[in-house]
N, C-alpha and C positions, 0 to 999 in steps of 0.2 A: 614397597611403594610409599612415597611420602607426598604430602600435600602442603602447599604454601598458600596462605590466604593473602591475596593482593588486591589493591585498588587501582583501577585505571578508569579515569573519567567517572569515578564513583562505582564502577562495576565490581562487586564483591563476589568472588568465585574461587573455587579450589582448582589448583593447577598442578601439573607435574613439573614445577620449577620453571614454568614459562609464563609470559604475560599474554593474556587474551582479553577480548572484550565481547560480551554477549549483548549487553545493553549499555547505555551510558551512565547507569546508576546501579546500585546494589539491589537485587531482587530477593536475596535470601541471606539470612544469618545462621539459620539452623540447618536447612536442607543443603546437603552437600551437592555441589554442582561443578561441572567442568566441561569445557568445550573440547570436542574431539577433532574438529577442524582447526584451521590455523596451523597446519602441519602438513608434511608430505604423506600422501596416500598413494596407493597403486591404482593406476587406471589401465583398463584394457577394453578396446572396442570389440563389439560382438559381431559386427559385419564388416565387409569391405576387405581391401587388400592387406590391411594391418590387423585383421582379426586374430585375437589371441595373444598379440604382442603386449608386453607389459611396460608401462612407463611410470615414472614417479612424477607426481604433480602436486603442487601446493593447493590446498583447499581452504575455503570455497573457491570454485573455479567453474568456468565453462570450457568444454573441451575445444571449442573454436579458438581459444587463446593459444592452443598448442600448434606449432607450425605444420604438423602433419594432418590436423583435423579442422582446418579453418572452414571447410564446407561440409563436414561430416553430418549426415542425418541418419540416425539409427539408434542402436542401444549401446551403452557403455557401462562397464562395471567399475565402481570405486570401492577399494578395500582398505581397511585399517585394522590394527590389532590394539586392544586395550585390556586393562586389568580391572576387574570388578567382581562383586559377588552380592548375593541377597536379591532384593527387589529393586529393579532399576526402571527408570523412565527415560526413554530416548526421544528427544524432540528434534524434529527435522524442520528447520525454518524455511527451506525452499529447495525443491528438486525439480529440475526442468526436463519435460513437463509432466511425465508419468513416472512413478517410482514403484519399485518392488524392493523390499528391504529384507535381508537375510542375516541371521545371527547364528554363527557356527553351522551354516548350511541350511538352517531352517527358516522358512519365510515367516516373518513376524508382522509385516505391515505392507500396505499398498496405498497409493494415493495418486490423485489426478489434480493437476494445476501447479504451475511453477511458482505462483506468487502468494500462496498461503501455506501455513505450516501444518504439521500433523505430528502425532506422537504414537508411541508403542510402550506398553507396560510389559516387562518380563519379570516373572516371579521365580523365586527360589533358584536364582542363577548360582551355579557352583563358583566358589571363589577361585580366581585364577585368570588366565589369559584367554581372551575371546576374540573371534574374528567377525567384524561387521562388514557386510557387503551391500552396497546400494546400486541397484541396476536402474539407470536413468534412460529414458526413451524420449527423443524429441521428434519422432516421425509423425507425419500427418496421416490421418486415417479417419474413417467414419466413427471410430470409437472416441475421437477427440472432437467435440463440438465447438470448443472455444479456441483452441490452438489450431489455426488454419493459416495457409499462406497469406501474408498480410503486409501492411505498410510499416512493419517493424519486424525484428528478427526473433524467432523462437529458438533460443539457444538450448544446448543440452548440457547437463552436468549437475553437480551438487553446488548450487549457486548461492546458498546462504548457509549459516552455521549449523552444525550438528552438535547437540548438547546432551550430556549424560547426567542424570540426577539419581541419587539414592533416596528412595522414598519408603515410607511405612505403608501398611495396608490402608491407612486412612490419611489422606492428604488434601490440601487445598488446591482445587482445580483452577478457580479464578476468583478475582475480586473486582467488582464493578461499582463505580461511584458515579452518581448522576446529580450534579449540582443544579440548583434552581433557586429562584427568588420568589418569595411569598410575602406580599405586602411590604416590599422593600427590604426584607430580611433574607439573608442567605441561609439556605437549607441544603442538605445533601441526603440522597437515598443511597444506602449501602447494601449491596448483595454479595454474599459469600457462598460459593459453591464448594461443598465437601464431597469428595469421592472416596468410596469404599470399594476396594478391589478384593476383599476377602469373601468367604462363603458364609459369614455370620454377621449379625447386626453388631455394629460397633458404636460406642458412645464417646463423646469428647466434650470438653469445655472449649469455648471459643472466645477469644478476645480480639478486639480491633482497636487500633489507634489511628486517628486522623485529625489533623488540624487542631491539636491540643486536647482532644477529647478521647476518652477511653470508653468503649462499649463492651459489655460482657454478656455472654449467654451461658446459662448453666448447662447441665448435661443435655447434649443434643445427640439424638440417635440417627444413624445413617444405615439404611437397609443393606443387606448383603448384595454385593455386586451392583450397587446403585449410588444415587446421589441425593443429597439434601441441600436445599438452598435456604439460607437464613437471611433475614433482611431487617433493616431499621432505618428510620429517618431521624436526623438531628438538626438542630438550629445552631448557627455559628455567629459569633460576634467578632468585630475587629478583623474582618477578612480582607486580605489583599487580593483583588481580582486579577484574573489573567487577561491581559490585553496585548496586542502586538507591540505596543510601546513599553509595557511593563509586564513581561510574561512570568508572573509569579507562580511557582509550582508548590504543591503540597504532596506529602507522601501519605499513603494509606498502607498500614501493615496489619495483616491478619495472622493470628497465632492460635495453634491447637495445643491444648494442655490435657494430658491423659495421665491419671494417677499421680498428679502433682508434678509431672515432667513435661517440659515443652518439647513437642515431637515434630512440629512442622510450622513453617511460616511462609508468607508470600508478601512482598512489598511491591507496590506499583505507585505511579504518580498521576496526579490529576490537577486541574486548575478550576478555580471558581469562576466560571463564565457561563453565560446563557446565550444561546442562539435562537432567535425568533424571527418570524416573518410577519410584517405588519403592512397591509396594503401592498404597495409596490417596492417596499424596502426590505432588505435583510438587515437585522439588527444584532449587534454584539453588545451585550449588557445594556440594551436599550438605545445604543448609539448606531446610527446608520453606517453600514459598511460600504466602502468604495473599493472594489477589487482592482488591483493592478498586478496581474499575474502572468506566469509563464506555464506552459505545459512541459512536462519533463518525462522522458523515457529513462529507465535504468539501462544505460548503454554506454559502452566505452570501447574504443578499438583495442585496448590492451586487455580488458577484463570481461568483455561481453556484458551480460547483465549482473555479473558477480562483482559489483563495485566494492572495493575495500572501504573501510570507514573514512580513511583520509581523503579518498576521491569524493565521497558523499559530502564531506565537510567543505571541500574546495568548491564543489558545485554550488553549495549554498552560499558561500562567500561571494561568488560571482552574481548569483541571483539577487542577493541583498544589494550589491553594488549597483545593479541596474535600477534600484528603487522599487523592486517588486515586493509586495506584501503577501503574496499567495502563490502556491504551486498546485497545479492540477496533475495528479498522478496518472497520467495517460499511459495505458488504458487498463490498469490492474493495481491491486494493492501493493504498496511499497514496503521495502525493508524497514522493520520497526526501529532500527537505529537512525535512519533518516528522519522518521517521525519524531524520535526522541530529540534530535537536534532542532527540529522545527518547534517542538514544545518549548525548548529552552530559549530559542531566539525569536519567538513570536511570529512565525510564518504560518499563515492560514493554509489549510489543506483541503482541497476537493479530492476525496478519494473515491474510486469507483471500482465496481466489480470487473471481471475480465471479459470483455467483449468489444470488438471493433468491426464495423462494416458488415455485419451478418445480414444476409438476405433472408426473406421469408423461408426460402428453401433450407438455408442453413439452420434457421431457428426451428424447423420441423424435424431436425435430427433427433432421433429417439433419446439421445443423451443430453440434449441441450438444457432442458429445464432442470434436470437433476444436477448437472454439473454447475450451472449458473447459480442455483440456490445454494449449493455446497460452498461456493466461493463467498456468497453473502454471509452465510453462517460463520465461516472461518474468519472472514475479514472483520466483521463487527465484533465477534467474540474476542479476537486478539487485540483489536485496536480501540475498543470501546472507551478507554480512559484518556486517550490523547486529547487534550484541550485544543490542539491545533486543528483537528478535523472539525470543520464547521458545516459540512454538507456531504451526504452520500450520493454518489452518482452511479448510474447503470447504463449498459447497452449503448455505447457511443455509436451514433450513425447506423443504427440497425433498422429493422423494418417497422418503424413507427407510423408508416403511412398505410398500413393494412389492418384489417380487422383481427387477423390472427396475431399479428405483432402486438396490437393493442392489448389483447388478452395476456400475452406474455409480460408486457410492461406492467400491467395492473397487478398480476400475481407477485412480481418481484417487489414492487413498491409496498404491497401489503405485507410481505415478509419482512422487509426492512423496518417498517413501522411497528411490527410485532416484536422485533428485537431491540429497537431503539427509537423511541418517539421524541427524543430530546433534540434531534437535529433535523433540518429540512432535507428533502430529497429532490433530485433533478436528473435530467439526462440531456446529453448534447445531441441535438438534431441537426441534420443537413437537408431535410425535406422541405424545400422552399414552397410554401403555400399548399402543401399536401399532408402535413403531419396531422394525425388524428388523436394524439395522446396528451394534449396539454391540459386536459382536465385532471390528470393523474398526479403530476409532481407539484411541489410547493413553489418551485422556481422554474421559469421557462428559460431554456438555454439554447443557443444556436451557434453553429460553426459556419462562418461566412468568409468568402475569399474574393470580394470585389477587387478588380484590377489585377487579379491573378488568373482565375479560371474564367472570368468574363470581364468586360470593359465598363460595366455600369459604374458611374460615380458612387463613391462609398456612401455619402450622405443620402443620396436618392435611394439606393438599394436598402440601406438600413431602415429608413423611414417607411418605405413601402412594406417591408417585412413586418415591422412593428405595428403598423396600422392594421394589417391583416390579422395579426395575433389579437389585437384589442377588439376588433369589430366582427371577426368571423370565427373565433375559436373559443374554447373553454379556458384559454390562458389569460383572458381579460382580467386586468387588475392585479396580476401576479408580478413579483419581481422578474426582471429580465436581465440575463447575462449573455455576453458574447464569449463563448467558450473556446473558440479558435478564430484567429485571424492572422494573416501573414502572407509571405511570398518567398519563393525560392531564391537562393543566392549561393553560388559556389565560391568557396573561399579562394581568394586570389584572382578570380575571374573579373576583370574590369576592362571596359572599352569606352571610347568617346561617345558611342551611340547609346549607351545605357540600356542595352537590350536585355530581354528576359534572361534570367540566370546570372546576371552580373551582380556584384555587390552594390553597384550604384542603383540599379533598378529596385533591388530589395529594400535599400534604405529609403528611397523616395516613396515607394509604395507603402511601407510601414508608417512613414510620416503622415501620409494622407489618411490611411486607415485609422491610426490611433487618434489623430486630430478629430475625425468625425465621430468615432465611438465615444471618446472621453468627453466630448462636448454635448453628447446626446443626453438630455436631462432625464429621460426615463430608463436609462441603462445603468445597472448597478455595478458594472465593471467589465473587465476584459481579460482574457488569457491569450497571450501570443503563442501561436504555433511556430516554433517551439524553442526551448532553451538551446539545445545543441543538435547538430546533425546526427542522424542515427542510421544504422544499417537496416535495410529492409530484406524480407525473405526473397531469395533468388527465384523461388517458385511463383511469387506474386509479381515482383518487379514494378509493375504499374508505370512503366516508362520513366522511372526515376534515373537521372544521370548518376553515374558511379554506383548504381544499385544502392543509393542512399536517399533518405528523405533530407533534402538540403535546405529546409526552411529554418534552420537554427540561427539564433542570434550570434552564436559562436559555432565553430565547426566541431567535428567529432573530438579533436584534441583540445577543445575549449579556447581556441584562438579567436578573439573578437573580429567580427566582420564590420563593415562600415556602419551597418544599422545599429550596432551596439550603442554608440553615442546618441543616436536618434532616440532609442528606447530610454536611455538614461534621462535625456532632456524631457521627453514626454511624461515619464513617470516622476519627474520632479527632482532628479538627482544632478542633472547637468545644466 
């Protein structure tokens, strides 16, 4: 077995003679790493008329992309063979939506939620050939509190990359950088988490390099089968700040040195930028933000939610062409490669945990709080360093109008702030004049659809809502965002009457909606629902024509509708 070190968009990794990309930049120089996906795996459904049949599929993938499984809901097994030995770390970037992982027939990991990653450490693996099997399950059940029949599709499959790493007993689990300004001077807090998987205490020297500075820690002890977090704060001069106009990035590299030998490393990127809330404004580096955004699902008719890197990049080019400066990752954490691109191109991100439209009954599911909190932990832990993420969101259109729901929102906001207090928090509400939770977030956000679900003039509806927030709720004096607005339009459907579902009606409605919202002086910005048409769950349907949510500015194949030029003009591009 031979390895070739290659660079692709800066991604430094070890490959079996093939080109892959895990991130858009190099994350390791010492730790040996290679992607197991990006190749043909065997796929076999566990239920239905094709049970037990074996197919070759390119991974990552959703099984709905295969002609025989476009509507398959059940379990499916993905299998590959690889060579390795010693201690390995297997990282699974996304399996939809419940995973059981087997190595040589032995279960080594399990995980719930399609949109966050997980890993498994295997020690003392015999050198040679090994069989990896991932059993994915996209069925709805009481065991799944977050994946329910919904206004988007819950796909099945190994939807994001699988990565194999060779690690020592002591390795770097994560590096987190928190930039902030103190008296006009840029500072940064650095946290490095060290993981010991052995049965004895281990010691190491630690070195970190960031923004031209080197930090060193002498002998640092890590308890057996435990973790140690070391930290430091530094002051920096002559810093280039990260802004949408000039998205300057810096690398942070942590290094372990044991007995004079470099044994492990981890590199990540960050930007010197600060997000604050002051009165009714959201500030980036002290300057008021005006959001011009779109909501985006990870969905494509060819790939399901397993979009290849090229498709992510193409989406982002269209979004930039619209004049948008932000994307809301509705309604789950996004692929980290998309976030890498947004870091590089200065696109602000509202990222949220996984939940949409849950009733109080749904939120009383015995698994709800545990599963929702798990997503928050995994989302923030993995995406902490991305400068593009300016706000954390939770629980889109859930039961924020009930006492029980309020308790759930409160606990999740408390958890987010315990993990990251450097960004504001919010949630997107649809409870018109009944929401009870506006005392909890830093930013008040609403999804509104005047001229679509009702005929109230946009400016009248918006002002009525805002005055209620200011005069009758605990959201008084906070920044205000419109997190969804829009109308349905079926691509190619046009008629002289400009009736609902035509491209003409959609374009005219968006014109009126955007004019009213962008002119409203107390609104910090708007997100259009949505960038592209997406498939919805057959079990939910919700009266959607074509079993699609058709409110996209472009259709599912990214073909612009008439409203495309309206958005460009209102966002300042046309």
